[in-house]
N, C-alpha and C positions, 0 to 999 in steps of 0.2 A: 510638324511636320516632325513623327518620325519626318523629318523635313526633306529629308533627300535619303541617299544610300546611308550615308552615315549622318549627312548634315541636313531663319532663320528666324520664336521673336519674345515674358519679357517682364522697382515698382516704388526731422522728421521736416520737413515743410513740401508742400506740394504746391503745383500752379493751382490758382482757385479761380475757375472759370464761373463768370456770373451766371446765376441759375436761371435768368429770363432769357439767355441766348438760346440753349437748345438742349433737350434730354441727349443723353448718351445714344439711344437708338430710335429712329423716326419710326412711327406707326407703320403696319403692315403695309405693305403695296396693294395687297386687294383692295379695288374699287368700293365705295361706299356712296350712298347716295347725298350723304350729308355733307361730303366733301367739298371743300369751295375749289372753284376754279381759277388759275391763275390769269392775270388781266391780260398778259402778253405771254407770249411762248419764251421760257429761257433761251431756247437758240434754236436756229436753224442751221444745224451743220449740213444737210443733205442725208445724213444716214438716218434712215426712219427708224430704227431700231434704239440708237442712241438717243434720237429726239424723243421720242415714246417715253423712254426711260427720264428723260431730263423734265418733260413735263409732269410726270407722276411724282418724281422726287421733289420737283418745287411744290407741289399741290401739298406733298406733305410736311414739308419743310415749313411752311406757312401754317399750316395749320398746327405745329408743334410750336411755334411760337419765334422762329427764326425771323428777322427782321427782313422785310421785303426789299429795302435797298441793299442790304449786303446780298442776297440771292442775286438781285438785278446785276449787282456790278460784278460780282464772281461768277457767275453762270453765262452772263452775255457772251455771245460768240464761241461758246466752248464747243470744240470737237474733238473727237474720240482721237486716241495717239495711237497709229498702227503698230508701232517700234513695241507700246507697251502689253498689247496684246499677242504678238509675234513672241516676245520673253516669256508671257504667261502660260503660253501653251508647248514652250519650247521643254522637251526633257533630254539632256546629251545621251548622244547614241553610245558614249563610252563614260562607264564611271572611275572617276578616279580612286585608286585605292587607298586606304588611309594611311599607309605609310608614305606613299607619294604625295597626299595632302600634307600632312605633318611636316616631313621633312622640307614642302614648299614654304610654309609656315614659320618654323622655328630653324632659321637661318642666321647665319655668323652676322650679316649686317645689321637685321631686325634687332638681335640681341647687344650689338654694340650700340645703336642708335636708343633701344630703350635705356640702359645703361646710363647714356649721356642726360636725358630725360631724367632719370630717375635721381640723379644727382643735382641736376641744374633749375628744376622746378618747384620754387621755393613754398607753393602752395600744397604740395603733395602731404606732408606732415599733419597738416590742417584738417585735410579730409580724411586721412587715416582717423584720425581721432574721434571727428565729429559722426562717422559713420561705422567705423570698426571693420572696415575693407581695408586691407595690404595696398599700398601704394603700386606693388608689382602686378597686381591683381587689376587694377585699373589701366595701366600703364599697356598692359596686353590686350584688354578690350579694345583701348585706343587703336593699339596697332592692326589689331585681327580687323575692326573695323571699317577704318579710312586711311590704313597706313599712317598713323599720327596725325590725322587730320590732312592728307594731300589730297585724297579722293574722296568727296561729300557726294558726288550725285548731282546732277542738273536737270532732271526730271522736276517738271511742274508737279508738286504732288496733287495739287485740287486737279489737273487735267488727268493725270495717273489713276486716282482714286475713281473719277468719273468713270473713266473709261473701264476700269474693272468692274465696278458697280455696275454698268449699263452690260457688260460682254465678257465679264472674267469668270474663271472658276469657281470664286470665293467670294460670289457678290454681297453678300451680306457683311461680311468683314470689310469687303473695301467701301462699303456704304458706310459703314460705320465710322471709318478712317477718316473719310469723306466730312462727314457731318464734327468730327471731332478736329478738322483742321480747318474748317468753317468757324468753330467755335474759340480758335486760337485767332485768326483774323479779326472775327466779332468782337474780342475782348481787348484788342490792341497789344495781344501779349507780341507779334511778329505780322508784318506785314505780308501779302499773298507772294511778293518778289524773294521774301525771304525762306519761304517754303519751297525749297529746293533738295532733292534727294534721290534715293533709288527708283526703279522703274514701281517697284513694290510699297513705296511709299516710306522708306526709311530715312530717318533727318539727320541730318548734323554730324559732329563729330564721333558721336559714338552711338548714330544711328536708332534713335528713337521713333516709332509710329505715333501717328498723330493720339491715340489715345492713351498711348503711355506717356508721351509729354505732357499730356494733362494731369495726369494722375502721380507722375513722379520726378518731372523735371524740377530742377532747384538751381537756384543762385550760386554759385559757387564763388566767386571772384568778390562779392561783396557789394556790387555797385547798384542792387535793386533791380535789377533785370535778369531776365531767363533767355541765356542766347547760348544755344548748343551748336549753333555754327560758326560764330566768331569767337568763341571762347572756351579755350580748352579747359578751363578750372570748372566751367558751368557745364559743359559736356562731362567730365570724369566725376563731378559733384553727382551728377543726376545718375550716372551710371553705379556710383557707390549707393546712391539711397534705392536704386533697384536692387541690388545684390543684397542690400541690409536688409530691405522687406520680404527678400528670398530666403531669409533663415540664414545668412553667412555668419560664420563662427569666427570670431577673431581667434587666432593663436593655434586654431586649427587646423589641419592641412586640408587639401582638396583630394590627394590620391597618394597613392603609395605604389610603386613598383613591388610587385612579389615574385618570389619563383616557387613553381609547382612541383610536389614530387613526382617523381614516378608512378605510373599508375594510377594518376588523378582522375577522377569522374569528373569529365570536362562539360558534361550535360547540366552541371548546376552554374555552369556560366550566366550571366544576367539574370539569375536568381533570388536566392535568399539575401536580405541584408543583415549580417549578423556582425558581433563585434571580431577585434582581431584574435582575441584569445579563442573564441569557437573558430575562425579559421587555420589557427594556430595548431588544433586540435585534429585537423585535414592535413597536416605537414605544409602549410603555406608560409613561408617564412618574408621578411622584408629583403628585398635584393640586395641593398648595401649593408644589409648584418645589422643596422642600428635599430634601437626599438621604439616603441610607441610613445609620443608625450601623452600627458592626462587624458586631454581632451578627446585624441583620435581614438585611446585605449576604451576609452567609453562609449565611442560611436560604433554605428553600423554602417559596415562596408558592405558593397557588393562587388564580385569578380567581374573582370571583363576581359576578353581577349580580342581588341578590334581585329587583328589581323591573323586571327587563329590561333592553334596551337603551337605552331610553330614560331610564334612573334612575342612579344612581352606581355605581360599580366600584370593587373594592376588592381588593387583592391579600391574602389570610388567610395570617398566620404563623403559625408551632406554636403559641403561645400562644394563638391563637382556638381550637386544636383541644383545648387544655387545659381552657379554660372548658366546650369541649360533651363532656367526662368530665363534667361536672357536670350537664348538661341538652343533651342532643345534636339542639340546635334552633341553626339558622345564626342565625336572627332573635333567638332569646334571647343567644346570645354577642354578636351586634352589640349589642344594649341594652346589655349588661355595659360592653362597650368603649367603646361610645359615651359612656355615662353618668361612666365612668371618665376620659375626657378631660375631659368638662365639668366636674369635680371637680376637675382641675389648671386649670381657666381656659381649655382648648385652643376654638378657634373649632371650629363646625359643618363641616357639610359645604359643599364647594366646589360641587356638582353636586344640585341640591335633588331630593327625591323627586317621582315624576310623581303625578298624579292617578289613581288605581287604583280598578275597578271590583270591588266583592264578587263572588265566585263562588257559585253557588248548588252545595249538592250534585249536584244534577239535571246542573248543566253540566259539573261535572266528572268526574262519572261518564260521562256521554256522551261528552265529550273521549276519555277511556279506551276506551270500547268502540270508537269511529272509529278511533282510534291502530290498535287490535288487528285492526279489520275490514280495514285497510289493511296489515297485515304489519308494523306497527313495535313490537309487543311490548311494552307500558306496564306489564304485570304485572297483578295482580288489580284488577278495577274495582270499585275501594273509595271513591272521592271522595278519595282524599289524594294529593297532588301531590308526590309522593317521587323519590327519583333515579332509579328506573324509568322513571316518566312522564315527568319532564324528560328523560332519554337519546332516548327515544323520542320526543318531541316534537322536541327539536334535528334527529334522523336525517330525521323528515317535513319539516320546517321545509327543513333543507339540500336535500332533494330536490324541494320544491318552488321552489326560488329564492328564499326568503324569509331572512329576518335570523332565523340559529339561533341564538337565545339561551334555547331552551329555557324561555321564559315564557309560560305559558298565561293569554291574555287573552280578554275576550269575542270578540275579532277571529279570534282563533285558533279559538275554540270554533266561531264561525260557519262558517268557512271549511271544518272538519271535518266538520261537519253537512252543507253543501253538499256536498262531496265524496262523502258515503257517502250522501247521501239520507234523512236523518235529521232 
């Protein structure tokens, strides 16, 4: 997801599910004459659409080789969860500005707690050596995902995924997660009652969706089991394995705050990925005045202005994008990186966050419609300020002689409304 306005998902040992349980994706739900019929309806919830989906899913699952006794046991009495549908369809009326989000994430209390765990958890150096991912990054993910294991979620993953597969916005994704969750149960890796998580299916102390659990979760505490719910070592080892598979480079930074020169062309924000030397030729310098280590100097970085031209600027290095394989949100990755730096005692930003105004859903949609009316193609007017909207906004700003940073503020919205007469 351009997952939200800024903001959920995700990769050597692996969980090795038995191949005779179920393939990753079931056959197409398109009916075929040869398809076997279930002996009994898997559930009679009273919701006609849900029950029709469940019968079709059961049939395809049996055809694909999922054990009938497993299906009968786990689907029996299943009903859709209305809370899940409500949450799936909810879009916040107001978007939280990135500055407010990050200030809520990187708090003194969280930093102090992370520093305590950094010193106390004896298994962290071993995970760092095994996977090549710094302990501070793992602690930051643990903090971001479940407040260091305090809030794991209490939704039944089977029920949630069945609900979303039958009635949600991303039905194939949800069905794939349901299949994976059934595989976890079928292989004996974890029982149904253990599969608790968020309404969207993220499980455990580092919030893995079921498909990612199957490919990536590992034993971190050496007890021969994978328990991302009860073992923080397993949860963080699994997170480290994901980041290692995503290309994390040990010894390299995740990003650097930088200072931009007067007259800088802000339109190249979110654009080219070039080495620090290339950016230096444009006058971009590290905000702390320190040089680049050898790994960072050889890496390609992208310029980001999360709060526009009046806020801090960053050169995002490859490790930033590895974090976004965990959660494809620039704000999330910034939060992880800033927490990790803070756990090591590094100081905060040189340039402070500006005061930002939350934008309503109507504001964001109006801006997208105005850009489209003016010929700047922001994509579907859905109120989500993603890559297409920012690119269209930069093009409009540049055409109007404005600072082309692609940042949607109330000033920009009012200008767009005035120009289109809306």
